[in-house]
C-alpha positions as CSV (number, residue, x, y, z in Angstrom):
1,M,139.5,107.0,111.2
2,H,139.6,105.2,107.8
3,Y,136.3,105.1,106.9
4,K,134.2,107.2,104.8
5,I,130.5,107.2,104.5
6,H,128.8,107.7,100.4
7,A,124.8,107.9,100.1
8,I,122.4,107.2,97.3
9,D,119.6,109.0,96.9
10,V,117.4,106.3,95.5
11,K,115.1,109.3,94.0
12,N,111.7,107.7,94.6
13,T,108.3,108.9,95.9
14,L,109.2,107.5,99.9
15,K,112.7,109.8,99.2
16,N,114.7,106.5,100.5
17,Y,118.6,107.5,100.7
18,I,121.1,103.6,100.3
19,W,123.8,104.2,103.1
20,L,127.4,103.3,102.5
21,L,130.4,102.6,104.8
22,E,133.6,102.3,103.4
23,D,137.0,100.9,104.5
24,T,139.0,103.2,102.8
25,H,142.4,101.1,103.1
26,T,140.9,98.0,101.5
27,H,138.0,100.0,99.0
28,E,135.4,97.0,101.0
29,V,132.1,98.2,101.6
30,V,128.9,97.8,103.6
31,V,125.5,98.7,102.4
32,I,122.9,99.5,104.5
33,D,119.5,99.0,103.2
34,P,119.7,98.7,99.5
35,T,116.4,99.4,97.9
36,E,117.1,98.9,94.7
37,A,120.4,96.6,94.0
38,E,121.7,98.3,90.5
39,L,121.9,101.5,92.0
40,V,124.4,99.7,94.6
41,T,126.1,98.0,92.2
42,D,126.8,100.5,89.9
43,F,128.1,103.0,92.5
44,C,129.9,100.4,93.6
45,K,131.8,99.9,90.0
46,Q,132.2,103.6,90.1
47,H,134.2,103.8,92.6
48,Q,135.9,100.7,92.6
49,L,134.0,99.3,95.9
50,K,134.2,96.0,96.9
51,L,130.7,95.3,98.4
52,K,131.0,92.7,101.4
53,Q,127.8,93.4,104.1
54,I,124.8,94.0,103.4
55,W,122.9,95.6,107.0
56,L,118.9,95.9,107.4
57,T,117.6,97.3,109.9
58,H,114.0,95.8,109.5
59,W,111.4,94.0,107.0
60,H,110.1,96.6,104.9
61,R,110.3,96.4,101.1
62,D,112.0,99.7,100.2
63,H,115.0,98.5,102.5
64,T,115.6,95.1,101.7
65,N,114.5,95.1,98.0
66,G,117.8,95.4,97.0
67,V,119.1,92.3,98.5
68,Q,117.7,88.8,96.9
69,D,119.6,90.8,93.0
70,L,122.9,91.8,95.5
71,L,123.7,88.1,96.4
72,A,122.8,87.0,92.8
73,D,126.2,88.1,91.9
74,Q,128.3,87.4,95.3
75,N,129.0,85.8,98.5
76,L,128.0,88.1,100.8
77,Q,127.7,88.7,104.5
78,V,123.9,89.7,105.5
79,F,122.9,91.4,109.2
80,G,119.5,91.7,109.9
81,P,117.1,91.7,112.7
82,R,116.4,88.0,114.4
83,E,113.2,88.6,115.3
84,E,112.3,89.4,111.4
85,L,113.5,85.7,109.8
86,S,110.5,84.9,109.1
87,K,109.9,88.3,106.9
88,I,113.6,88.6,105.3
89,A,114.4,84.9,105.1
90,L,118.3,86.1,103.1
91,I,119.5,87.3,106.6
92,S,122.4,84.7,107.1
93,H,123.5,86.8,110.4
94,P,120.2,86.7,112.6
95,L,120.9,89.7,115.0
96,Q,119.5,91.1,118.5
97,H,119.3,93.7,121.2
98,D,123.2,94.1,122.6
99,N,124.5,91.7,120.5
100,H,128.3,92.6,118.8
101,F,129.9,92.1,114.9
102,H,132.8,93.6,113.6
103,F,133.3,94.7,109.5
104,N,136.8,94.9,109.4
105,H,138.3,96.9,112.6
106,L,134.8,98.3,113.3
107,K,133.2,96.8,116.2
108,I,129.0,97.3,115.9
109,E,126.9,97.2,118.2
110,I,122.8,96.2,117.7
111,I,120.0,98.0,119.5
112,A,116.8,97.1,119.3
113,T,113.8,99.4,118.4
114,P,110.5,98.5,118.3
115,G,107.8,100.5,116.9
116,H,107.5,101.6,113.4
117,T,108.2,96.9,113.4
118,L,108.5,94.9,115.7
119,G,111.7,93.9,115.3
120,H,113.9,97.0,114.0
121,I,117.2,97.3,115.3
122,V,119.7,100.1,114.4
123,Y,123.6,99.6,114.4
124,F,125.0,101.8,116.6
125,I,129.1,102.4,116.0
126,E,130.7,104.3,118.7
127,E,134.4,104.1,116.9
128,I,133.0,106.7,114.5
129,D,130.2,108.3,116.5
130,T,127.9,106.6,113.8
131,L,124.3,105.4,114.0
132,F,122.3,104.2,111.0
133,C,118.6,104.2,112.4
134,G,116.5,103.2,109.3
135,D,112.9,104.3,110.1
136,T,113.0,104.8,114.0
137,L,114.1,108.1,113.9
138,F,114.3,111.0,111.4
139,A,115.8,114.0,111.1
140,M,112.8,116.1,113.5
141,G,110.8,112.8,113.4
142,C,110.8,109.4,113.8
143,G,108.9,106.6,112.0
144,R,105.8,105.5,111.9
145,L,103.5,102.6,114.6
146,F,103.2,100.1,111.5
147,E,103.6,97.0,114.0
148,G,104.2,98.6,118.0
149,T,103.0,100.5,120.3
150,A,103.5,104.3,121.4
151,E,105.0,103.2,124.5
152,Q,107.9,100.7,122.8
153,M,108.8,103.9,120.6
154,Y,109.1,105.9,123.3
155,H,111.6,103.5,124.7
156,S,113.3,102.7,122.0
157,L,113.6,106.3,120.7
158,N,114.9,107.3,124.4
159,R,117.5,104.6,123.6
160,L,119.0,106.3,121.2
161,A,118.1,109.8,123.0
162,A,120.6,108.5,125.0
163,L,124.0,108.0,123.4
164,P,126.7,109.8,123.0
165,I,125.8,113.6,121.2
166,Q,127.8,113.6,118.9
167,T,127.0,110.5,117.6
168,K,125.7,111.4,113.9
169,V,122.3,110.3,112.4
170,Y,122.4,108.2,109.3
171,C,118.4,108.0,109.0
172,T,116.5,106.8,105.6
173,H,114.5,109.2,103.8
174,E,114.7,112.3,103.0
175,Y,111.5,113.3,105.7
176,T,113.3,116.6,107.1
177,L,111.8,119.4,105.7
178,A,108.0,118.0,106.4
179,N,109.1,117.0,109.9
180,A,111.0,120.6,110.3
181,E,106.7,122.0,109.8
182,F,105.0,119.2,112.0
183,A,107.4,120.2,114.6
184,L,107.4,124.0,114.3
185,T,103.7,123.6,115.1
186,I,104.7,121.4,118.5
187,E,107.4,123.8,119.5
188,P,106.6,126.9,118.0
189,H,109.0,129.4,120.1
190,N,112.0,126.5,119.9
191,V,114.3,128.9,118.9
192,A,117.1,125.9,117.5
193,L,114.2,124.9,115.2
194,Q,113.6,127.8,114.0
195,E,116.5,128.4,112.6
196,R,117.2,124.5,111.7
197,M,114.1,125.0,109.7
198,K,116.0,128.1,108.0
199,H,118.9,125.6,107.2
200,I,117.0,122.6,105.7
201,K,114.9,125.0,103.6
202,T,117.7,126.7,102.0
203,L,119.5,123.1,101.8
204,R,116.6,121.5,100.3
205,D,116.6,124.4,98.2
206,A,119.7,123.9,96.4
207,E,118.4,120.1,96.3
208,Q,121.4,119.2,98.8
209,M,120.6,116.1,101.1
210,T,119.7,117.3,104.8
211,L,121.9,114.4,106.2
212,P,123.0,113.1,108.4
213,S,121.9,114.8,111.7
214,T,123.4,114.4,115.0
215,I,121.9,113.2,118.6
216,E,122.7,116.5,120.0
217,L,120.6,118.6,117.2
218,E,117.7,116.1,117.4
219,L,117.8,116.2,121.3
220,E,117.2,120.5,120.5
221,T,114.4,120.3,117.7
222,N,113.1,117.1,117.7
223,P,109.5,117.0,119.7
224,F,109.5,112.7,119.6
225,L,112.9,113.3,121.5
226,R,111.6,115.8,123.7
227,T,108.3,114.4,125.0
228,D,108.6,113.5,128.4
229,S,105.8,109.8,128.4
230,A,104.5,107.4,126.3
231,E,101.5,108.8,126.5
232,D,102.3,112.7,125.5
233,F,104.6,110.8,122.9
234,A,101.3,109.3,121.7
235,R,99.6,112.2,121.4
236,I,102.4,114.1,119.0
237,R,103.0,110.8,117.2
238,A,98.9,111.3,116.4
239,L,98.8,114.6,115.5
240,K,101.4,113.6,112.9
241,D,100.1,111.0,111.3
242,Q,97.1,113.6,110.5
243,F,99.1,116.9,109.7
């Protein structure tokens, strides 16, 4: 496949990553959840990439802050959650669950994942086994329940858990080490989790990113994907909030 994914480390306190999906034939790119416009513009100039689309998962400022300045320079399609139009006025292509659209030859599927925010959506690309999941699913974690209920988030995570196991998981924050430390308090005897913790520590000691993950790896090591009820999920989420 002639597609490549790039990461920009924002190096902010929230440890955001901005993902870019490049069509290597045309050098056109999509930017997902642009925290800062200048970082995106500089990256595109440096790598001679042409920005074509912006994809937004939810309205939080660390995911949308760069949109206005990116639009000031060029005419771009902005895809984002229909449910959050009132909070992200710059969306030109509002999306909801089961919608599809294209970036060049790639077909993108929208999955609604309320919980972190009520309108949160994720972008699944079956052809390249890729999921851009914003703040719904993290490596060994999940987003805080700022707007939705535990039941909503439990069902949202189940939707993602049902994706093909080889799907690569591109979430938006480098929270993996802290998530692993918490996960071990829930499942101290999980051997896969112990092994993953060692690997994550090695990566972070070398200041390397821990992403992407995969659905398979999350099913083995993420306590939030290993719960068997909304009640169980709510209990673990409450413990994580106090961790």
